[in-house]
C-alpha positions as CSV (number, residue, x, y, z in Angstrom):
1,M,8.8,-10.6,13.5
2,F,6.1,-8.0,13.8
3,P,5.8,-6.4,17.3
4,R,2.2,-6.7,18.5
5,N,2.2,-4.9,21.8
6,A,4.9,-2.4,21.3
7,E,4.1,1.3,20.6
8,N,6.1,0.9,17.4
9,G,3.8,-2.0,16.4
10,I,0.8,0.2,16.8
11,E,2.3,2.9,14.7
12,R,3.2,0.4,12.0
13,L,-0.4,-0.9,12.0
14,Q,-1.7,2.7,11.6
15,N,0.7,3.2,8.7
16,Y,-0.4,-0.1,7.0
17,A,-4.1,0.9,7.5
18,S,-3.3,4.3,5.8
19,V,-1.6,2.6,2.9
20,F,-4.5,0.1,2.4
21,A,-7.0,3.0,2.6
22,A,-5.1,4.9,0.0
23,L,-5.0,1.9,-2.3
24,G,-8.7,1.2,-1.7
25,D,-9.6,3.9,-4.2
26,E,-9.8,2.8,-7.8
27,T,-8.3,5.9,-9.2
28,R,-5.3,5.8,-6.9
29,L,-4.8,2.1,-7.7
30,S,-4.8,3.0,-11.4
31,L,-2.1,5.7,-10.8
32,V,0.0,3.2,-8.9
33,S,-0.3,0.8,-11.9
34,K,0.9,3.5,-14.2
35,L,3.9,4.3,-11.9
36,I,4.9,0.6,-11.3
37,S,7.1,0.8,-14.4
38,G,9.7,2.6,-12.4
39,R,9.7,5.6,-14.6
40,S,8.8,9.1,-13.3
41,H,5.6,10.6,-14.8
42,S,4.2,14.1,-15.0
43,I,0.6,14.8,-14.0
44,S,-0.3,15.2,-17.6
45,Q,1.2,11.8,-18.5
46,L,-0.8,10.2,-15.6
47,A,-4.0,11.9,-16.6
48,E,-3.5,10.9,-20.3
49,G,-6.1,8.4,-21.6
50,S,-8.4,8.7,-18.7
51,K,-11.5,10.7,-17.9
52,I,-10.0,12.2,-14.8
53,T,-8.7,15.8,-14.8
54,R,-5.2,16.8,-13.9
55,Q,-6.5,18.5,-10.8
56,A,-8.1,15.2,-9.7
57,V,-4.9,13.4,-10.5
58,T,-3.0,15.9,-8.3
59,K,-5.4,15.3,-5.5
60,H,-5.0,11.6,-5.6
61,L,-1.2,11.8,-5.9
62,R,-1.1,13.9,-2.7
63,V,-2.9,11.1,-0.9
64,L,-0.4,8.6,-2.2
65,E,2.4,10.9,-1.3
66,G,1.0,11.4,2.2
67,V,1.3,7.6,2.9
68,G,4.7,7.4,1.4
69,L,3.8,5.4,-1.8
70,V,4.7,8.2,-4.2
71,H,7.4,10.9,-4.2
72,S,7.8,13.8,-6.4
73,T,10.7,15.8,-7.8
74,R,10.7,19.0,-9.8
75,N,12.0,19.0,-13.3
76,G,11.8,22.6,-14.7
77,R,8.2,23.5,-14.6
78,E,7.0,19.9,-14.2
79,Q,6.4,17.9,-11.1
80,L,7.4,14.3,-11.7
81,Y,6.1,11.5,-9.6
82,H,7.6,8.1,-9.0
83,L,6.5,5.1,-6.9
84,D,8.4,4.1,-3.8
85,L,8.3,0.3,-3.3
86,R,9.4,0.3,0.3
87,P,5.9,0.5,1.8
88,F,4.9,-2.5,-0.4
89,K,7.7,-4.5,1.0
90,D,6.7,-3.6,4.6
91,I,3.1,-4.6,3.8
92,E,4.3,-7.8,2.3
93,E,6.2,-8.6,5.5
94,Y,3.1,-7.7,7.6
95,L,0.8,-9.9,5.5
96,G,3.3,-12.8,5.8
97,F,3.1,-12.3,9.6
98,V,-0.7,-12.3,9.5
99,S,-0.7,-15.3,7.2
100,E,1.5,-17.2,9.6
101,Q,-0.7,-16.3,12.6
102,W,-3.8,-17.6,10.7
103,D,-2.0,-20.8,9.7
104,Q,-1.1,-21.5,13.4
105,A,-4.7,-20.7,14.5
106,L,-6.2,-23.0,11.9
107,S,-3.7,-25.7,12.8
108,R,-4.7,-25.4,16.5
109,L,-8.4,-25.5,15.5
110,K,-7.8,-28.6,13.4
111,S,-6.1,-30.4,16.3
112,F,-8.9,-29.4,18.6
113,V,-11.6,-30.8,16.3
114,E,-9.7,-34.0,15.7
115,D,-9.2,-34.5,19.4
116,E,-12.9,-33.9,20.0
117,R,-13.8,-36.6,17.5
118,K,-11.8,-39.2,19.4
């Protein structure tokens, strides 16, 4: 279960907000789509077929790397980037928690409305 009042819970919320903010950009979301295959890609490969420059791709990859969605390794002269799925699993857990809270709140509202009708 997700800790609501704990300091750790606040940190987790801040991390989730950062991940959502990073994914809120169309270009970064496109890069994630390219990396979802599980293979590592160079900046040139990620820029291929798009109007975005390699420098812009690098900038966006740094944002994704900053929130832990992407990691890079050096292979000779190339920097290779790969997607880390752990933050997605954490967010899935959080969204499940939020969904459960909404379901409970809606159930209470439904009971209240039905009781008021009687």
